[in-house]
KOLTI-336277 format. One record per residue (C-alpha): residue in three letters; x, y, z. Coordinates in nm, 2 decimals. Layout:
ala|X|Y|Z $
...
% end
This chain:
unk|0.61|-0.12|1.93 $
unk|0.58|-0.32|1.60 $
unk|0.84|-0.30|1.33 $
unk|0.81|-0.49|1.00 $
unk|1.12|-0.49|0.79 $
unk|1.13|-0.63|0.44 $
unk|0.88|-0.90|0.52 $
unk|0.83|-1.15|0.24 $
unk|0.61|-1.46|0.25 $
unk|0.57|-1.70|-0.03 $
unk|0.34|-2.00|-0.02 $
unk|0.40|-2.34|-0.18 $
unk|0.36|-2.32|-0.55 $
unk|0.54|-1.98|-0.57 $
unk|0.25|-1.75|-0.48 $
unk|0.39|-1.44|-0.31 $
unk|0.15|-1.33|-0.04 $
unk|0.36|-1.05|0.11 $
unk|0.62|-0.87|-0.09 $
unk|0.90|-0.68|0.09 $
unk|0.66|-0.51|0.34 $
unk|0.79|-0.23|0.57 $
unk|0.57|-0.08|0.85 $
unk|0.63|0.08|1.19 $
unk|0.36|0.10|1.46 $
unk|0.45|0.32|1.76 $
unk|0.32|0.30|2.11 $
unk|-0.01|0.49|2.12 $
unk|-0.10|0.41|1.76 $
unk|-0.43|0.27|1.64 $
unk|-0.31|0.15|1.30 $
unk|-0.55|0.03|1.04 $
unk|-0.44|-0.22|0.77 $
unk|-0.66|-0.22|0.47 $
unk|-0.68|-0.39|0.13 $
unk|-0.90|-0.61|-0.09 $
unk|-0.97|-0.97|-0.02 $
unk|-0.65|-1.17|-0.09 $
unk|-0.43|-0.86|-0.06 $
unk|-0.21|-1.02|0.21 $
unk|-0.35|-0.87|0.53 $
unk|-0.42|-1.19|0.71 $
unk|-0.09|-1.35|0.60 $
unk|0.09|-1.04|0.73 $
unk|-0.09|-1.07|1.06 $
unk|-0.02|-1.44|1.10 $
unk|0.35|-1.36|1.04 $
unk|0.35|-1.09|1.31 $
unk|0.20|-1.32|1.57 $
unk|0.42|-1.62|1.49 $
unk|0.16|-1.85|1.32 $
unk|0.34|-1.83|0.98 $
unk|0.71|-1.84|0.92 $
unk|0.86|-1.63|0.65 $
unk|1.16|-1.66|0.43 $
unk|1.28|-1.30|0.43 $
unk|1.27|-1.00|0.66 $
unk|1.21|-0.94|1.03 $
unk|0.93|-0.86|1.26 $
unk|1.00|-0.70|1.60 $
unk|0.75|-0.66|1.88 $
unk|0.88|-0.40|2.13 $
unk|1.23|-0.47|1.98 $
unk|1.20|-0.85|2.03 $
unk|1.24|-1.06|1.72 $
unk|0.95|-1.29|1.64 $
unk|1.20|-1.53|1.47 $
unk|1.45|-1.54|1.75 $
unk|1.23|-1.51|2.05 $
unk|0.87|-1.60|1.96 $
unk|0.77|-1.67|2.31 $
unk|0.89|-1.34|2.43 $
unk|0.68|-1.17|2.17 $
unk|0.37|-1.37|2.26 $
unk|0.40|-1.27|2.62 $
unk|0.34|-0.91|2.54 $
unk|0.10|-0.92|2.25 $
unk|-0.26|-1.04|2.20 $
unk|-0.41|-1.18|1.88 $
unk|-0.77|-1.20|1.78 $
unk|-0.84|-1.37|1.45 $
unk|-1.14|-1.30|1.23 $
unk|-1.30|-1.63|1.33 $
unk|-1.20|-1.72|1.69 $
unk|-1.12|-2.09|1.72 $
unk|-1.19|-2.15|2.09 $
unk|-1.20|-2.47|2.30 $
unk|-1.57|-2.54|2.27 $
unk|-1.57|-2.82|2.54 $
unk|-1.48|-2.55|2.80 $
unk|-1.71|-2.31|2.96 $
unk|-1.64|-1.94|2.91 $
unk|-1.49|-1.90|3.26 $
unk|-1.28|-2.21|3.22 $
unk|-1.14|-2.07|2.90 $
unk|-1.06|-1.73|3.06 $
unk|-0.89|-1.90|3.36 $
unk|-0.69|-2.11|3.12 $
unk|-0.57|-1.79|2.94 $
unk|-0.49|-1.63|3.28 $
unk|-0.29|-1.94|3.38 $
unk|-0.08|-1.91|3.06 $
unk|0.00|-1.55|3.14 $
unk|0.06|-1.62|3.51 $
unk|-0.21|-1.38|3.63 $
unk|-0.28|-1.41|4.00 $
unk|-0.62|-1.52|4.14 $
unk|-0.73|-1.18|4.27 $
unk|-0.61|-0.99|3.97 $
unk|-0.77|-1.23|3.72 $
unk|-1.10|-1.23|3.91 $
unk|-1.12|-0.85|3.90 $
unk|-1.02|-0.83|3.53 $
unk|-1.26|-1.10|3.41 $
unk|-1.55|-0.95|3.61 $
unk|-1.48|-0.61|3.47 $
unk|-1.44|-0.71|3.10 $
unk|-1.73|-0.96|3.11 $
unk|-1.95|-0.70|3.26 $
unk|-1.85|-0.44|2.99 $
unk|-1.92|-0.69|2.71 $
unk|-2.24|-0.82|2.88 $
unk|-2.11|-1.18|2.89 $
unk|-2.12|-1.24|3.26 $
unk|-2.43|-1.45|3.27 $
unk|-2.30|-1.68|2.99 $
unk|-1.95|-1.75|3.15 $
unk|-2.08|-2.07|3.31 $
unk|-2.21|-2.20|2.97 $
unk|-2.01|-2.42|2.73 $
unk|-1.85|-2.22|2.45 $
unk|-2.01|-2.46|2.20 $
unk|-2.35|-2.30|2.29 $
unk|-2.22|-1.95|2.21 $
unk|-2.32|-1.75|1.91 $
unk|-2.04|-1.61|1.68 $
unk|-2.07|-1.27|1.85 $
unk|-2.04|-1.42|2.19 $
unk|-1.73|-1.61|2.09 $
unk|-1.59|-1.29|1.95 $
unk|-1.65|-1.12|2.29 $
unk|-1.49|-1.40|2.48 $
unk|-1.18|-1.39|2.26 $
unk|-1.16|-1.02|2.31 $
unk|-1.18|-1.06|2.69 $
unk|-0.92|-1.33|2.68 $
unk|-0.69|-1.10|2.48 $
unk|-0.74|-0.81|2.73 $
unk|-0.69|-0.97|3.06 $
unk|-0.30|-0.98|3.04 $
unk|-0.29|-0.62|2.94 $
unk|-0.09|-0.66|2.62 $
unk|0.15|-0.40|2.49 $
unk|0.04|-0.48|2.13 $
unk|-0.30|-0.60|2.02 $
unk|-0.33|-0.75|1.67 $
unk|-0.68|-0.80|1.53 $
unk|-0.81|-0.94|1.21 $
unk|-1.15|-0.79|1.12 $
unk|-1.23|-0.74|1.49 $
unk|-1.58|-0.58|1.45 $
unk|-1.73|-0.86|1.24 $
unk|-2.01|-1.03|1.44 $
unk|-2.02|-0.78|1.72 $
unk|-2.34|-0.60|1.80 $
unk|-2.33|-0.21|1.80 $
unk|-2.29|-0.18|2.17 $
unk|-2.00|-0.43|2.19 $
unk|-1.84|-0.25|1.89 $
unk|-1.85|0.08|2.08 $
unk|-1.71|-0.09|2.39 $
unk|-1.42|-0.23|2.20 $
unk|-1.34|0.10|2.03 $
unk|-1.33|0.27|2.37 $
unk|-1.10|0.00|2.51 $
unk|-0.87|0.04|2.21 $
unk|-0.85|0.41|2.27 $
unk|-0.78|0.35|2.64 $
unk|-0.51|0.10|2.58 $
unk|-0.33|0.34|2.35 $
unk|-0.36|0.62|2.59 $
unk|-0.18|0.40|2.84 $
unk|0.11|0.33|2.60 $
unk|0.00|0.01|2.41 $
unk|-0.06|-0.01|2.03 $
unk|-0.33|-0.16|1.81 $
unk|-0.28|-0.30|1.47 $
unk|-0.59|-0.43|1.29 $
unk|-0.72|-0.52|0.95 $
unk|-1.06|-0.41|0.83 $
unk|-1.28|-0.38|0.52 $
unk|-1.49|-0.11|0.68 $
unk|-1.31|0.21|0.57 $
unk|-1.53|0.46|0.75 $
unk|-1.45|0.28|1.08 $
unk|-1.08|0.29|1.00 $
unk|-1.10|0.66|0.91 $
unk|-1.27|0.76|1.23 $
unk|-1.08|0.52|1.46 $
unk|-0.72|0.51|1.33 $
unk|-0.46|0.78|1.36 $
unk|-0.25|0.59|1.10 $
unk|-0.34|0.35|0.81 $
unk|-0.16|0.14|0.56 $
unk|-0.30|0.02|0.22 $
unk|-0.18|-0.31|0.08 $
unk|-0.24|-0.46|-0.27 $
unk|-0.12|-0.80|-0.39 $
unk|0.12|-0.82|-0.10 $
unk|0.28|-0.48|-0.16 $
unk|0.25|-0.16|0.05 $
unk|0.11|0.11|-0.18 $
unk|0.03|0.38|0.08 $
unk|0.09|0.45|0.45 $
unk|0.10|0.73|0.70 $
unk|-0.11|0.95|0.93 $
unk|-0.48|0.92|0.83 $
unk|-0.52|1.30|0.81 $
unk|-0.22|1.33|0.58 $
unk|-0.34|1.06|0.35 $
unk|-0.70|1.18|0.32 $
unk|-0.63|1.56|0.32 $
unk|-1.00|1.63|0.37 $
unk|-1.12|1.36|0.13 $
unk|-1.27|1.03|0.25 $
unk|-1.05|0.73|0.31 $
unk|-1.27|0.53|0.07 $
unk|-1.19|0.77|-0.21 $
unk|-0.82|0.77|-0.13 $
unk|-0.82|0.39|-0.12 $
unk|-0.99|0.36|-0.46 $
unk|-0.75|0.61|-0.61 $
unk|-0.42|0.46|-0.49 $
unk|-0.54|0.10|-0.57 $
unk|-0.63|0.21|-0.92 $
unk|-0.30|0.39|-0.97 $
unk|-0.11|0.09|-0.84 $
unk|-0.29|-0.13|-1.09 $
unk|-0.20|0.09|-1.38 $
unk|0.17|0.11|-1.29 $
% end
């Protein structure tokens, strides 16, 4: 569902943010992407979703090239940044209808999906309010609903649980599981290693733009905690 081949991204001034990264996310995967601040997680994610260009490598979404057909990729993926930048002069329902228009979702279908998702995230009563009046958590919920209504094959999230209340966090986790059971895939960054350990069937660890460990969560941890494994491989990478 997502293939990253030799991805390399260098910023102006020569700073290499992502260095020859290779990853493969299959349909049904909930894939955690972990690393310290500045490790290259957000840069990688922005390359995947077409926000950043990159000078070397390839990113394929369901075998479609992000470089050659960015629109085709965006039609089948959804992206939720760590700090959703929404149109604050719109109401919640106006924003969701705008998203539904972009993805050509019919009136009946969108109404049913919006009603279901808004009810699940307890946002129904606020949909008529301006987004500028929303708290951070409410904006995060609205962004998630907007990402879900076109039923993406791949969902890419950057720190998705930041700002969500415990109930909304549980709702999102359940929806992630359901999406993957239906053949989609999830790729998300997080600093919360116990969440990644419990939620993800696969994880990748990145340090200074380079992949230092990846694979099935159970194979990497081997009965130990993901936190311990993370500290061990990061320390080993620093000493080599």
